[in-house]
C-alpha positions as CSV (number, residue, x, y, z in Angstrom):
1,L,94.9,126.8,65.1
2,Y,95.4,126.6,61.2
3,A,99.1,127.3,61.6
4,A,99.4,124.5,64.3
5,L,98.1,121.9,61.9
6,P,101.1,121.1,59.9
7,M,103.1,120.8,62.7
8,L,100.5,118.6,64.3
9,C,100.7,116.4,61.3
10,E,104.4,116.3,61.5
11,L,104.8,115.4,65.0
12,L,102.3,112.5,64.3
13,H,104.0,111.5,61.4
14,F,107.1,111.0,63.3
15,A,105.7,109.4,66.1
16,G,104.5,106.8,63.9
17,Y,100.8,107.7,63.2
18,D,99.1,108.0,59.6
19,V,97.6,111.3,59.2
20,Q,94.2,111.9,57.1
21,I,93.1,115.3,56.6
22,E,89.5,115.4,55.1
23,T,88.5,119.0,53.8
24,N,85.6,120.4,51.9
25,G,88.3,122.3,49.6
26,T,87.4,125.5,49.7
27,L,90.6,127.0,51.9
28,F,94.3,126.2,51.6
29,Q,97.1,126.3,53.7
30,P,100.5,124.4,53.5
31,I,99.8,120.5,54.1
32,P,102.8,118.5,55.2
33,S,103.8,115.6,52.3
34,S,103.2,113.1,55.1
35,A,99.4,113.7,55.2
36,L,96.9,112.0,53.1
37,V,94.0,114.6,51.9
38,V,90.7,113.4,51.0
39,C,88.4,116.4,49.5
40,S,84.8,116.3,50.1
41,P,83.7,119.1,48.2
42,K,80.5,121.2,49.3
43,T,80.8,124.0,46.6
44,G,81.4,124.0,42.9
45,K,85.1,124.9,43.1
46,V,88.0,123.1,45.0
47,H,90.6,125.8,45.8
48,E,93.4,125.4,43.0
49,K,96.6,125.2,45.3
50,L,95.0,122.4,47.0
51,L,94.5,120.4,43.7
52,P,98.0,118.7,43.6
53,F,97.5,117.4,47.4
54,I,94.3,115.7,47.2
55,A,94.8,111.9,47.1
56,A,91.1,111.0,47.2
57,Y,87.6,112.7,46.6
58,K,84.6,111.8,48.9
59,Y,80.8,112.7,47.8
60,V,77.5,112.2,49.9
61,G,75.0,111.2,47.4
62,E,71.2,110.5,47.7
63,A,68.8,109.0,45.0
64,G,67.4,111.4,42.5
65,N,70.5,113.9,43.1
66,L,73.1,112.0,40.8
67,L,74.2,113.2,37.5
68,A,75.6,111.7,34.3
69,D,79.0,110.9,36.0
70,G,77.3,109.3,39.0
71,L,78.2,112.0,41.1
72,P,75.8,114.3,43.2
73,A,74.6,117.4,41.7
74,T,74.8,119.0,45.5
75,A,75.6,117.8,48.9
76,L,74.1,117.7,52.2
77,G,71.8,120.7,51.2
78,Y,74.7,123.1,50.2
79,P,74.0,125.0,47.0
80,A,76.8,124.2,44.5
81,R,76.8,126.2,41.2
82,P,76.6,124.6,38.5
83,Y,77.1,121.4,40.8
84,L,79.6,120.3,43.2
85,A,83.2,120.5,42.1
86,R,84.5,117.4,40.5
87,P,87.9,115.7,40.4
88,P,90.1,117.0,37.4
89,E,90.1,115.7,34.2
90,H,92.8,112.5,34.0
91,Y,92.4,112.3,37.8
92,L,93.7,108.7,38.8
93,G,92.9,108.6,42.4
94,D,89.9,107.0,44.2
95,V,86.5,108.6,44.1
96,F,84.4,107.5,47.0
97,L,80.6,107.8,47.0
98,Q,78.7,107.3,50.5
99,P,74.6,107.2,50.8
100,I,73.3,110.2,52.7
101,D,71.5,108.9,56.0
102,V,68.2,110.6,56.6
103,Q,67.4,108.6,59.5
104,D,64.5,106.9,58.2
105,P,65.4,103.0,57.2
106,V,63.3,103.0,54.0
107,E,64.6,106.2,52.5
108,N,68.1,105.2,53.4
109,K,67.6,102.1,51.5
110,K,66.6,104.0,48.3
111,H,69.7,106.0,48.8
112,L,71.8,103.2,49.3
113,D,70.7,101.3,46.4
114,A,71.5,104.1,44.1
115,I,74.6,104.7,45.4
116,V,75.6,101.2,44.9
117,A,74.2,101.4,41.1
118,S,76.3,104.4,40.9
119,C,79.3,102.8,42.1
120,V,79.0,99.8,39.9
121,Q,78.3,101.8,36.8
122,H,80.9,104.6,37.0
123,G,84.0,102.6,39.2
124,H,83.4,105.0,42.2
125,R,84.3,103.3,45.7
126,L,81.3,102.6,47.8
127,C,82.0,104.3,51.3
128,L,79.8,103.3,54.2
129,Q,79.6,104.7,57.8
130,T,79.9,101.7,59.4
131,H,79.3,102.9,62.8
132,K,75.5,103.7,61.9
133,I,75.4,100.2,60.4
134,I,76.3,98.4,63.6
135,G,74.3,100.8,65.8
136,V,77.4,102.9,67.1
137,P,76.0,106.5,67.6
């Protein structure tokens, strides 16, 4: 399956489609230059060979779990030592921050408020799960 991914990306690209690959960054395989790679770290380190291909980082955050840089210490209960991988120093791409959904409107509002405040303070881009906001499962 992994060997077929680059070929599938190229076929889709030549058919006129844009391809985005989201990865947690722990594994590496050759990535076609036509694909946009979004890394959503779940551990303390991103595979070194993947770093040049990453166009954006995406984090899922929650109130009470944000560090001084406005990004979460951990993601979705995964352990990360000492904390989740960060974009490299001098990284110029986008960093998206999305509030966690805990299926509780009151708690979700707390998480959303914390994430919005972090985005405003640190210049991260707010990422929302629109399908959940409009009630599509």
